[in-house]
N, C-alpha and C positions, 0 to 999 in steps of 0.2 A: 392369623387365626380367623377362621370363617364363622362368624357369629350369625345365628339365625334368630330373627326377631319374630315373636309370635304376637299377632294382632288379635285382640279380643275387644270387640266393640260392645258398649252398653246398648240397650234398646233405644235409648234417646239418641245416641250417636248414629246408630243405623238409620233411624227415622230422619235425622237431619241430613245425612249424606244422600239418602234416597230422594228427599225433597230437593236438594241441590241439583241432582241429576234430572229431575222431572220437569223443572221449569225455571224460567228466569234467564237472565244473561249473566254468564260467568266466563272467566277465561278458560281456555282449553286446558291449561295447566291444572287449574283447580278441579275441573271435571275429571281429568285423568287421575289425580290423586284420590278423589272420592271413589272412582272405580277400583283403583288398586286396593284401597283399604277395605272396601266391601268384599272384594274377591279374597283378600288375605284372611278376613274374618271367617269366610266360608271354607277355610283350610285349603284353598287352591295353591298349588306350588308356584314358586316365583317365576319359573320359565313359562308356565301356562298363562300366568297373569300378564307377563310381558308381551306374549304373543297376542292375547285377546284384547289388550288395551292399546297395543301399538307403541309400547314404551320399551326402553332398554332395561336389561336386568339390573343395572346400577340404579336406575330411577326407581324401580320397585324396591330395591334394597334400602335406598336412602329414605324413601317415603315411609316404609315400615319402621326404620330406625328412628326417624324423627317422631313418629307417632308414639312408639313404645317409650322413648326417652322423655316424653311429655311435651314436645314441641309440636303443637297441632299444625297440620298443613294449612296453607291458605295464603 
């Protein structure tokens, strides 16, 4: 069964993810996850997210699943 996870970020989460992307040193994995979540919150399709971030479709799916199920990426 193909489950689609819908990411809905709070304003605080959006602010934190944007701050993460705008400065400081972080692993590329953490930055990609932030980009994926922000794009998913903007209702971008999984294929487009994967293309724009340079990640596989399975990475997008797993990142969204972990977020929705309550396991924050990081």
